[in-house]
C-alpha positions, 0 to 999 in steps of 0.5 A: 811770808812763811807758809800759806795764809787762809784766804777768802775766795770772794776777797781774792776775786775782789782783789783781782778785780780791783787790780785789774781795774787799776791796771786798765786806768794806769795802762790807758792814762799816759804818765801813770805807772803801776809803781804809783799804785803800788806805793800808795797801796803799800803806804795805806796797807795798815789802814786797809788791814784795819778794814779786813784787807790783809797784806796778801790781798793787797799783794794780789791787787798789785800783781793784778795791776801789773798784769792788767797794765801790761795788756792795756798800755799798748793802746795809748802807745798806738793811738796817742803816741804816748807810751810809757817806757815799756812800750816806747819801742812799740810806737813806730810799728804801732804808728805804721799799722795805725796809718794803714787803718790797722790800729784795732788789729795791732791791739788784737795782736798785742793782746794775743802776745800778752796772753800767749806769754802768760801761757808760755810763762806757766810752761817755762816757769819751773825749769827757768826758775831752777836754772836761775836758782843754780846759775844766779851766784855766777850771774851775780858775780859777773853782773857788771860785765853782763850789764855792760854787754847789755849796754853795748848791745843797746847802743850798737842796735841803734840805727836812728832815722833813715834819711835818703842819701845818708852815708854809712857813718850816719848810724854811728852818729845815732849811736853816739847820740844814744851814748850821750843820752845814756851817760846824761841819764846815768849821771842824773841817776848817780846824782839823784841816788846819792842825794836821795836823803834830801827829799822831804815829802809833804805827804809821807806814804812810807819811804819816799823813792827817788825813782818816782821823780826820775822815771816820771820825768824821763818817761812820763812828763817828757812824752806828754810834753812832746805829744802836746807839741804835736797835733795827732790825727787818728785816720779811719780805722778798719775793724779786722781780725788778725792777718799774720802767719801763725809761725810769726805769731808763735815766734813773736810770743816765744821771743818776747816771752823768753826775753822778758823772763830772762831780764826779770832776774837782772837788776836795772833791766827794764822791759824796753831793754828786753825788747831790744833783744827780741827785736834783733831776732825779727828779720825784717826791720821796720825802720823808716827805710821801709817806708821809702821803698814800696817793695818793702811795704808788705814786709814792713807791715808784717814785721811791725805786726810780729814786733807788736806781738813780741813787745807785748809778750816781753812786758807781760812775761817780765811782770810774771817772772818778777814774782819768781825772781822774788821767790827764788832769789829774794830780789825785787826787780820792779817797784811792784815787787818791792811793794809785794816784798814789803807787804809779805816779808821774805817770801818762802817758795810755798807752793800754795802761795805761788799757786794763789798768785799764779791763779790771780795772774791767769784770771787777770790775763783772761779779763785783760785779753777781752777788755783790751780787744774791746777797747782796741775795736772801739776807742778810736771812735771816742779819741777822734772826738777828744781834745788830746792836748787838754788830756795831756795837760791834765795828766801832766798837772796830776803827775807834777802834784804826785811827785811834789806831794810824795817826794817834796821840793827836791824830788820835784827839782829832780823831776824838772831836770829829768823831763828835758833829758827824757825829751832828748831821744825823740828830738834826736830820733833815737830810742828812748830806752837809752835813758834807762842809763838812769838805773843801769849806770849806777847799778854797773858802778855799784857792782864794779 
């Protein structure tokens, strides 16, 4: 898009509200991702344009959807144990707080982390964008080495499940499992990308993406099936404010925000991988070992709260800086940004256009902050009466239909293969983020 397009204030507000509502839905319903809506909106853009909804409004809907989703997806991660990949690492600390009756406080902390990251993004956006505009040629030249270093940090930070009496080699066993999952998902990714041309969708909504069946299987259906195998019971929750030191809140926001903003510039790096880095700087580990030592219980809860702030900041800041990466270096780092780029063409750094998008992001964040807190304070009452297994069946069926319709029989086969691969990490008691090898390994080989 070259230059600012005159827009209607009312239509901008309606676009923000539409994206916000879609984000609430995709954030709360397990297995539904913002990329699904971005694909549908992109494919139907010509039809919407005939009714006066031009591309810039659709782009605002997609951006607002991404921000709203990054606020609300903590709720199923904590209350249902059914996160998407971005919130996969929040399950353990969220579960710790939920079992202490502090689920609503965890949601408040998450909303605060996401809102704080929006404010942080507005502060560091310009200097960080200038830095990456200058440094990106070097980063691109050494991309393979940087990504290999990221993988090494991911693997070495894996500790697995604590078992009393285990030897010092137990962590290396977990790291070996993590390597196996990384390689297995990576080989699946290589195969899928090389055979993407075999997809013949039943419903053609633009160019079909092999990422839909891959990520839906690895991080959607796999988690839904695991959830169906358990019988989650939500304990009595206590309505409370925020009980965490201010310095830890600020540290969580800064760590999460900076981690999320940096990885937004790198290909194949998801928010969950950025969260791994943020976690390294939180001194207290909330691993299973903490639950076996009563003396560490208070420290574990405090670390869990700080991590919830951090992981939420990662996701929201990553969504925001995906836009800046697109504007400054012309690279799309997420499905939402791919759709925005397709809608608007090559975005030039026009200050009016960027300010319009940032205003939409700020308004969405404001709405999302209050609705996330409201849902966190009240949703546990409804969930205690809900047949969660039935909900999982419905979402799994819907997800299967979407994959089959938009990617055809071959895409559905990839989806079926990816699902058990995605189930390996929880069964081996290691982080699911290692399955991001499905993107990382092909990207590393591409840059080599």
